[in-house]
N, C-alpha and C positions, 0 to 999 in steps of 0.2 A: 182510525177510532179508538175513540178509547176501547180499551179489550174487557168481557162479560167480568173477567174475573177481579179489576182496580176496578171498574161499577158496584160490587159487593164490598171494596174495603171503605171504597167510600159509605154505601149507605150504615156497616158500620164502623166508620168512625161518632157515629153520635149515643151508640148500642153503649150504656153500663159494664164498665168494668172493672178491675183487679188495676189499681198503679202498679204500675210496671214503667220499664225502660224499655220505649220505642226505635226504627229504625224509617226512618223516609228520605230515601230515597228523591235527591237533588240531580237531574239531570238539562243542560241548558248548553246553550249555541246562541252564540251574537258576532254579527259581524260576514253572515250567511255570504252576504252581496247577490245571488242567488245560485249559488256553488248548490243546486241540487241534483247537479250532473258529476260523475265524478268526473277526477286528473288527472293527471299525474304528476307525481311528486320527485320533479327535480331537484328540491330543497335535500329531499334525498340522496338523488345518485341525476347526475345530469346526463349519462350517458345513458345507465339503465335504468327511466326510474316508473317501480313500482305506482302502479294505480292506487291510490286512494278518494276518501270518501262519498258522499252522493246522499239523498235521501231515501236511498233505497234501502242502501247500509244503515244508513241512523235505524231507521224505522223496524229492522231490525235488531240492532242492538237495543234499544225503549225496548222491544216486547218481553225482549230475555230479562233484561230488568224486571218488569212489570210480571211478568210469570216466576223469577225464583223469586217477589217479596211479596206474591201472593200465598206463594208453597213456607212461606214464615209467616207468616204477619205483621210485613213490613209496611211502608207506602213508597207510594212515588207520582211526586211530580216533575212538566218537561216543559221546561221554562228558556224563552229567545229576549235578548237585553237587545235586540234591537238591529238598522239598516236590514232590513232580511233582501231586500230583492234588488240595487242597481250592483251591474261586476258583473254583468250572468249576458250571453243573448237571451234561452232559458228567462231568468230574473230580469230580463227591460224590456223584452219583445211589446209584455201584454203589463207597465211596468206593474208586476208585482203581486198579479190573479190566480196566477200557477204558486209564484209557492205560498202564497194563502191556503188555495186547493189542497197542497199536500202539510201543510201543517196540521189543518183541520183534520185532514183526514191520517196523521200520525195520532192524533189526538195531542195535539200544545193546552197545557191548560193554563195558559199567561203570553203573554210576550209586552214592550214597553217598543214606545216608536222612539227611535236614533233620526240622523239631523239629515240622513240622508234616504231614512223616507219620506223626510216633505222634497225632495232635487222635486219631483211634477207636481207640486201644488199643495199648498195644504191635502185639499180638497182630494190630492189620492192618497192621501195619508186617511185621510175620514173616511173612502170607496174599500182601502185594503183592511180598514179597521170595519167596516158594516162588512166585508166579506167575512169575516176571521168566526169561527166556533166557539169560542175560547176568548178569555175582557182582552183591549187595550187598558193596558195601562199610562195613565203619565199623571203624577197630580200637578207641575209644574207647568205641564201644556195646555194654556184658556184660551179665552174667547175676548178681548179688548174689550167688549162692553158690559161685558158681566163679569168677566174676574173667574168662570170656574173652566171646570174643560168643559170642552164643545159633545154633543151630542155620538155617542157612540163611543167615544172615551173616560176610564173613571181611573179616581183616582187609587186607590188599592180595591183589594179581591180578599176575598175571607176563605181561608178553609179548616175546616175544621177533624183533629184525629182523639179519638180514643181520650175525648173531653179536653181540651188542649185546642186551640182559636188560635189562631193560626193570619196576621195579618199581613199582606202583599201590598208591597208603596212602588207604583210603577217612576218613576223617572226622566226626564227629558234633560241633553245636555240644554243651556241656555245658549252658549254660543252656536248653536241651529241661527240664529238671527246672523253671523257673519259666513257663515257656509254657505247660506244659500238664499239665491236670488231675494229680494225680499218684499217685490211686489208677485211674490205668488205666495207668502204668509201674513199680505194685507188680512185686517182682523186678530189677531188669532195673536199675541205673544206668549215667553217663555220667560217666569218669575224665579227667580234665582232658589236657586238648588237648600241653597239650610234654608231658612222659608217655610218653604210649600213642605218638604220633606218634616219641619221640627213641625211645624202642623199636621202634616197628615199622621203622623204617630200621637201627638193629643188626642186625634179626633177619632184613630183604630183602638187607644185606651178605652177610652169613651165607647170605642163598642164589644168592649169584652175582651177582645183583643190580651193572649200570654205573651206572643213574640212576635216579635214582629222581625221581616225582609224585605229588603230590598234591592226594587230589581232597573237596575240602575244604566243609563248609557251616557257615564263619566267618565271612565274607565281608571281601570290601574292604572297608572305606572311601570316603568322596570324597578325606581330606587325610591322606593317610598316609605323611606328610615327622614329623609330632606325634606317636606311636605308633613310626616308630621311632627316634624322638628319646630319646621317653622308655625303652625299652628302655639309650639311649648313655648316660642318662644313671645309670640304675641299675648299667652298669658301670662305670662312671668311679667312682660314692661307694660299690664294692666292696660295692654289696649285691645282694639276690639280688630280681630286676625279678619283684612280685607285682601279682595285679589282683585286685575281689572278682569279678568277674563274664566270663565266653569271652571268649577274646584273638577275636581278628582277627585274616585270614591277612597283615598287616606288622607287627605283632607274631611274629608262631609263624615267617614267614622269616627275621626276627632272631635270633632266640633261636635257631634252627634247621637251619647252614651245610650244608650238600651238599642241597639239596630246588631240581633244577633248573627243576621247571614245578608252579604251582599251579592248579588248576581249581577258583573260587570261583564262590559261591553264597553264597544269606537278603538280601546287603543289596538290594537292586533297582536298585540305579547302575549301568553299563552302561560299562566300560572301551574305548574307540575304540583305542586304543594301550596295549598290554600295556604295568607295570608294572613295575621290573622292581626290586628290591631293590639300593642304593647298596653297602653292605655287604657283602652273601651273592650277588649275583647273581641270586638267583632271578627266574623272572621269572612274575606272575601276570596272569589275564587273565578277565576274571567279564561275564555278560550283560546283557541287563535282562528283565525278568519277561517273565510271561504267556506262552509260543508265540512272543512275533513278532516273534523274528528267531533266527541261530543266530550261536557267538563261534565262527571262523576263527581259524587259527595255522596257518601252516608251519614245525616246527619244521629244522634244517637240522643232521645228527649225523655225522659222525663217526667211519668203522663199526672202523676202528684205535685211535684214543684213546680209543675211549668213551664221547662227552659231549659234549650238542649248543655247538654253537659258535657261533649264534645262530639266526633268524628273519628269515619274510618274511611280508606281512600281503596274500594272495594279491585282496581286493577293498582296496587301502590302506586300510581299515576293518576295528578284528577283526570287530567285530560284522555279520553283514551283517543289514538290514534286509527282511523280506520282506515286500512290498510286490508284490499281487498285478496292477499293472502290470508291471514286469520281468520277476517267476519263477511259471509256470505248476505248477499239482499233479497229484501222481503221482494217474492216475486210481485205483489199487483200495486206496489209501493211503484218496483223496477215498469210496471206497464202502463202504469201515472206516465212515471216522469219521462218515458220514451215520445210517448202523446206529445206532449210540450217539447223537444227536445225534436221531433218532427217538424216540422211547425216552425222552431224556433233558428234553428242552424245551417239552415240552408244554403251553400256553399263551405259552410265556416270551415273546409277541413283543405281546402286546395294550398296544393304548395303556389309560396305568394314567394320567397326567396329562400336566403339560407347566412344561417348568422356561425363566425367561423370560431369565437370564442363567444360567453356569455357576455347580454349586452345588461347589464346586471343598472342594480338602483341601490340607493342606499338615502343617511339623511344629511345630508350635504349633495352639491354638485354632483350630480349623479350623470354614468354614462348614457344610459336607457335616456336622459334629460334632454341632453345634447341631441339625440339624439331625433326624438319630437322636438325639438325646440329646429331643426335646421330641419325636419322633415315639413312643417308650417314657413321655414323662409321661403321654400325654394315654392311651395305651392304656389304661396300669395304675393312675390317676386317685391317681401316689403322691402325696408333694410334694417330692421333688429325685428326679432319675435320673444316670446316670454311667455312661457306656460308655467303653469299653478305649478310648482312640483309638488303636491296634499290628490294632484288629480294626475300622478302615474303607481300603478300600485302593482306594477310588479313589471320582471323583466324578464326579455326575451331567450328561452337558454338557448345551450348551443345547438346547429343543429338545424334543419329545414321550419321557416319559418310558414303558418300559415294565417288566420287573420282573424281563426277564434283565440290564438294568442295577443296578436295588437292589441284586438278587445280587451283585453284580460291587461293588457297595462293597462287601456288607456277606455275604459268603461263610460265614460256618461255624457258618449253624444255629440259630444259640445260642437259648435257651428264658432269655426272664425269670423272676426273682422280688422278694421286696419285699420288702425284712427294717427291724422296726421299729427304731426307737434313737432316744436321748435326743440330747438336741440337742447335750450335750456331748461323749457316745461319733461322734455324729456329726461334728463340728466331727475329733476323731480320723481318723475315716477319709481325710478331704475331706484332714484332714493332710499325711496319706500318697501321696496325691494331687500334694503338691505339691513333693517332690522326685525331684521326673524322674524318667531312667534306666528307660523303662516305662511306669510308675506315673502320665501327664499321664495326663490324663481328659478327657473331651466332657461338659461339664454342660449340665443345665436345670434350673429350678425355687427357683433361687441367684442370689448375687453374692456374688463376695467381694475381696478389699484381697489382696496376694502381694506381701511386703515381704521382698525372696531376697536381703534378712543377716542374717533373722535361722537362727536356728538354726532344726535341722531337728527337724517337728514344731511348734515355732511362729510358721510363717512369715503364718501366715492373719491381718490385726492387724483387719478389717471381718469379719464372712457379714452378708450377707441372704435369712431364707428366704421366700421368700412376701410380702416385700414390706414386714418386722417385723425386726424384729434377732436371729438364732438365740437359744430362749429355751433354757438348761442343761438344766433338767427339764421340760422338754416331750417329749410321744413326736413324731418326726417318722416314716411312713413312706419310703424309700427303695429305691426300683426301679432294681436293676440285672441283670446280663448270667452266669450257670450260671460263664460264666466267669470272670469279678471276686469270687461267692458262694463260689467252689471257693480259694480265694485266691492264684489265678497273678498273674503279673507285683507280689507282690511285697507283694499284698492279704490280709498273713497275718491281720491281720485279725478279714478279713470271716467268719472260720472261727469265732469266736466267739457270731456270731448266727444264730440260728432261720433260712432264705431257707425261703418259702414258696412252691413255682410261682403265675404270675402269671396262667397262663392263654393266652396268648400266646406266640408268638416272635419275636422281634426282626425280621425278612424282616415279617411279617404288617404288624408295628405301623407298618414307618417303610412297607407298601404302603396300607396304610391313609390315612396321613397326605398320603400324594399322593394322594391319589385325595379324599383334604374337603378341600386347602386349593392346592389345584392352579387354577390354575397360578399357580410358584411361582415366588423372589428371597433371592439368600442373601443371612442375615442379618451381617452385618460387624460387626455389635456385642461386641465381647467382652463373657463372663459374669467373668473370672478379670479382675481388671487388676493385674501387678504394679509397684510401686513401689521405691526400689532408700533 
């Protein structure tokens, strides 16, 4: 809960005072994905990983910043940029309710909705909002019937400090439509980001806002310059900037001057230093995922000019990694998290196998993906298996393997399905995956040669299934996840076929595979070979 000192600061915000430059500390999280329990930082040291993250450690850090601000006459906001619960047993077992209880405890000031907050349907996203003691924001998630945000969702909220009024606008990615089963979103829409934020900014100014922040689940790319240049080139050509998919924050901040700060989520790429748009001056911050740390930027605000004049990084970098040898947990928060953990994690630390080397994941076809796809093939007895690359969220580290590691790698609790197709239909499905843009696949049961220079839907030069060239008229059985058979991430073609439940889940398939094939080594041989 918000400390008494912080409440006094907020009440003092409306009191008359002399003009000065005051500080506003922005603490922010994004893509927590249920990571309110601490974890091993295998990315820092795979052999002797230090403990990192967890909600109790974050609560302690937040409290320290609030106490410091109370002593120096500054102010603090704690914000989250979406995707709060899908990813761990604690986050998933009650569909995010425990995560929201912790967010209420620590005193978040606002959050926006990420695409994974809709994985269990719009109704569950609204239940999350109803349980929150703080505003849940999205200016572009609306009811189709009214065109307005549904009950419990606000397009923006306002904060006032020393006479300076700040509007905080929430923003969800419109790509949610392609990332979530459409049946779970029936009756709702995600509107264009630029138009929605632009309209919200106008409304904020009419309501007296001096400064505009955006809490955004669009993501900030690692190479923002090329996206800014794309917007600039469109303007130079006298054209309207257009894009097939959702904007990112580099593009949004170029298209809409006047945003002082964007707190970003969605892309699990942390910025050690804020990125500042070279044309509009918008500051963008973004943290890493899974609750391993917290972002911290201190804004300098001139109460007379009513503008942000600069920023500081109190700890030298914008991202504070919550390593347990450096920070202590909040005891009350720790007790709360442990009460969730006892229920959600029964049996998750049983040893089920061993990895002789790390089984890594990556941006292209990778060993972890091959392992998961092989598990699907073995569990179902199908001819071919496909797994969505975006559903694989972490590697398996070297050493003993537990169900917890499997869950963290494939956290979305997918059922498996079988689809009977001809060779010609199979080729068409696989051609869909050759187009990229989240359609990339992790394969098993076949090999292919892909010529990237050929047109879309005609990139496969050769396709071998079960050691033989594919027969266009023969029937094959394809195994995949419910996520893909529903037509998500561009696989609309899958809706043309009848999908039969395979009788096992993706999680159970991988656990069984690890038990059967341990000790494991990474399969380094690509199954889709690229050629020019």
